[in-house]
C-alpha positions in Angstrom: -5.0 41.8 -8.7 -5.5 44.5 -6.0 -8.6 45.8 -5.8 -8.9 49.7 -6.5 -10.2 52.4 -4.0 -13.7 53.5 -4.0 -14.1 56.9 -5.8 -13.8 59.6 -2.8 -16.9 61.6 -2.4 -16.8 65.2 -0.4 -19.3 67.4 1.1 -18.5 69.9 -1.3 -19.2 70.3 -5.0 -16.5 70.2 -8.2 -16.6 71.8 -11.1 -15.0 69.9 -14.3 -13.1 72.5 -16.1 -11.4 70.7 -19.2 -12.4 67.7 -20.6 -13.9 66.4 -24.1 -17.0 64.5 -23.8 -17.3 64.4 -27.7 -15.0 61.3 -27.5 -17.4 59.8 -25.5 -20.7 58.2 -27.4 -24.1 57.0 -26.7 -24.4 54.8 -23.4 -20.5 55.3 -22.8 -21.4 59.1 -22.1 -24.7 58.8 -20.5 -22.5 56.6 -17.8 -19.9 59.2 -17.3 -22.2 62.0 -16.6 -24.1 60.0 -14.1 -21.0 58.7 -12.6 -19.7 62.5 -12.6 -22.8 63.5 -10.6 -22.6 60.6 -8.0 -19.1 61.8 -7.0 -20.3 65.6 -7.0 -19.1 66.9 -10.0 -22.1 68.9 -10.8 -20.6 71.1 -13.7 -18.6 69.7 -16.4 -16.7 72.1 -19.3 -16.2 70.4 -22.9 -13.7 71.8 -25.2 -13.6 72.3 -28.6 -10.2 71.3 -30.3 -11.0 71.4 -34.3 -13.1 71.9 -37.5 -15.2 69.1 -36.9 -15.3 69.2 -33.2 -16.8 72.3 -32.6 -20.2 71.9 -33.5 -20.6 69.0 -31.5 -19.4 70.3 -28.6 -22.3 73.3 -28.8 -24.9 70.6 -29.5 -23.7 68.4 -26.4 -23.8 72.1 -24.3 -27.4 72.2 -25.6 -28.4 69.0 -25.1 -27.1 68.6 -21.2 -28.3 71.1 -18.6 -24.7 70.3 -16.5 -22.6 70.3 -19.5 -20.9 73.9 -21.2 -18.7 74.5 -23.6 -15.6 76.4 -25.2 -15.0 77.0 -29.4 -11.6 76.9 -30.4 -8.7 75.0 -32.4 -6.4 73.1 -30.7 -2.4 73.9 -31.8 -2.3 70.2 -33.6 -5.1 71.3 -35.8 -3.6 75.2 -36.5 -3.0 73.9 -40.2 -6.5 73.9 -40.6 -7.5 77.1 -39.1 -9.4 79.0 -42.0 -11.1 82.1 -42.2 -14.9 79.3 -42.4 -13.4 77.8 -39.3 -12.5 81.7 -37.3 -16.1 82.5 -38.7 -17.6 79.5 -36.9 -16.0 79.8 -33.9 -17.1 83.3 -33.6 -20.8 82.6 -34.5 -21.1 79.5 -32.3 -18.9 81.5 -29.0 -22.1 83.9 -28.5 -24.3 81.2 -27.6 -24.9 81.2 -23.9 -23.7 77.7 -22.8 -20.3 78.7 -24.6 -17.8 80.0 -21.9 -14.3 80.7 -23.5 -12.0 80.4 -26.7 -10.0 77.5 -26.3 -8.5 75.1 -26.5 -6.0 77.0 -28.4 -1.7 77.8 -28.0 1.3 76.0 -29.3 2.4 72.6 -29.1 6.1 72.0 -30.4 6.7 69.0 -29.0 4.3 67.3 -31.4 4.8 69.7 -34.3 1.6 68.1 -35.9 0.5 71.5 -37.0 4.2 73.8 -38.7 5.1 76.6 -35.9 4.6 79.3 -37.8 0.4 78.4 -38.9 0.1 77.3 -34.6 1.3 81.0 -33.7 -0.7 82.4 -36.3 -3.8 80.6 -35.3 -3.1 81.6 -31.9 -3.2 85.0 -32.5 -6.4 85.1 -34.4 -8.0 83.6 -31.3 -6.8 85.3 -28.7 -8.4 88.4 -30.8 -11.4 86.3 -31.0 -11.4 86.1 -26.9 -10.8 90.4 -27.1 -13.4 90.7 -29.4 -16.2 88.8 -27.8 -14.5 89.7 -23.7 -14.1 86.1 -23.1 -11.9 84.1 -21.5 -9.5 81.5 -22.8 -8.2 78.2 -22.1 -4.2 77.7 -23.3 -2.4 75.0 -24.3 1.3 75.0 -24.4 4.2 72.5 -24.4 7.6 73.0 -25.1 6.7 76.6 -25.8 6.9 78.3 -23.4 8.9 81.7 -24.4 7.1 81.8 -27.5 3.6 81.5 -25.2 4.6 84.3 -22.9 5.8 86.8 -25.7 2.1 86.6 -27.5 0.3 86.7 -24.3 2.5 89.9 -23.9 1.0 91.5 -26.8 -2.4 90.8 -26.2 -2.7 90.7 -22.3 -3.2 94.7 -22.4 -6.6 94.1 -24.5 -7.7 91.2 -22.2 -10.4 92.2 -20.5 -10.8 88.6 -19.4 -8.0 85.8 -18.5 -8.8 82.3 -18.3 -6.5 79.0 -17.9 -3.4 77.5 -19.0 -4.6 74.2 -19.1 -2.8 71.1 -17.9 0.1 72.6 -16.5 3.4 71.3 -17.4 5.6 73.9 -18.1 8.4 75.7 -16.5 8.1 78.0 -13.6 8.7 81.1 -14.8 5.8 80.7 -17.2 4.1 79.7 -14.5 4.9 82.7 -12.4 4.3 85.2 -15.5 1.0 83.4 -16.4 0.1 84.0 -12.8 1.0 87.6 -12.5 -1.2 88.0 -15.1 -4.2 87.1 -13.3 -4.6 83.6 -15.2 -5.7 80.5 -13.6 -3.6 77.0 -14.0 -5.3 74.0 -14.6 -4.1 70.6 -12.7 -5.1 67.1 -13.9 -4.0 63.6 -13.2 -0.5 64.1 -14.2 -0.1 65.6 -10.9 -0.7 61.9 -9.6 1.9 60.5 -11.7 5.4 59.4 -10.1 7.8 61.1 -12.6 5.9 64.3 -12.2 7.5 66.5 -9.5 7.7 69.4 -11.5 3.8 69.6 -11.9 3.4 69.1 -7.9 6.8 71.9 -7.9 4.1 74.3 -9.7 1.2 73.2 -7.6 3.1 74.2 -4.7 3.5 77.5 -5.6 0.5 78.3 -7.2 -1.8 80.8 -4.7 -5.1 78.6 -3.9 -7.3 81.4 -5.5 -6.0 80.7 -9.0 -6.5 76.6 -8.7 -8.6 75.2 -11.5 -9.2 70.9 -11.6 -9.5 69.1 -14.5 -9.0 65.5 -16.3 -8.4 66.4 -19.6 -10.7 63.0 -20.0 -10.5 60.6 -22.0 -6.5 61.1 -21.6 -4.5 61.4 -18.3 -6.3 59.2 -16.2 -5.1 59.9 -12.8 -3.8 57.0 -10.0 -5.2 54.5 -9.0 -6.9 54.1 -12.0 -4.2 55.1 -14.4 -4.6 52.7 -17.6 -8.1 53.2 -17.8 -10.2 55.3 -19.9 -10.4 58.7 -17.7 -13.9 60.6 -17.0 -15.0 63.7 -14.9 -15.8 60.8 -12.4 -12.1 60.8 -11.5 -11.7 64.4 -10.4 -12.0 63.7 -6.8 -8.0 61.8 -6.8 -7.2 65.2 -8.3 -8.6 67.1 -5.8 -6.9 64.9 -3.1 -3.8 65.1 -4.3 -3.7 69.0 -4.8 -4.8 69.2 -1.4 -2.2 67.5 0.0 0.7 69.0 -2.2 -0.3 72.2 -1.0 -0.6 70.8 2.9 -4.5 72.2 3.6 -7.6 70.6 4.0 -9.9 69.5 1.3 -12.6 71.1 2.8 -10.7 74.3 2.2 -9.7 74.0 -1.1 -13.0 72.8 -3.2 -15.2 75.8 -2.0 -12.4 78.0 -3.2 -11.8 76.0 -6.2 -15.2 76.5 -6.9 -15.3 80.0 -6.9 -12.3 80.3 -8.9 -14.1 78.3 -11.7 -17.3 80.7 -11.5 -15.0 83.5 -11.8 -13.4 82.6 -14.7 -15.7 80.9 -16.8 -19.8 82.0 -15.6 -18.8 85.4 -14.2 -16.9 86.0 -17.1 -18.8 84.6 -19.5 
């Protein structure tokens, strides 16, 4: 068995803008946080996705100084979006350690929730973001046209934008979202051999619109693909994005740090 390369440690810190820490328990979570800090992942945003994890996300954000969170219902769980859940999102999202509304959007690949329910939940949560003046974290898969159509209805009211996370959609949606001021989030998919489409989007994305994420515990980057993902693997994504863009890592990292701060902390 070939030995895996060491995780790079760069001179500049990194922000993990999208992961799911509540899927890690006890000692595993503590070890993951320590390992992230060891490679200069200095801030971590853990994401709200379902009614049963909203309180967990808020608790993690309150418990750890380097962790922040979001509140939202993923399109997979749109069937569980109720008035009570909406009120919980609105209440929790006013906490100082909650930075955005998300993960919200549309997923027509799995259709775990009815598409009408997905669109209704997406629209309701965009309105929450508008009402609370927060950015959004958007998930879209095989739903480019509907995602753009819904955003067009809400963007005029949105003082804050946010990120299209784990971007795997088409060029047209990328260009539309970038033109409207959204950032695009790139993760371990960028390192996968078949993912030329994602690297094409990275190539066209301006440096000031890039965010780094892992989506841990999913989508572990090469060369650790097959193992449980953690924020500590972000440096491999940094390397890939820098290579695709043809720029130095020490040029890219300060810019992406600035992007992350502007989207989430200056927006909050």
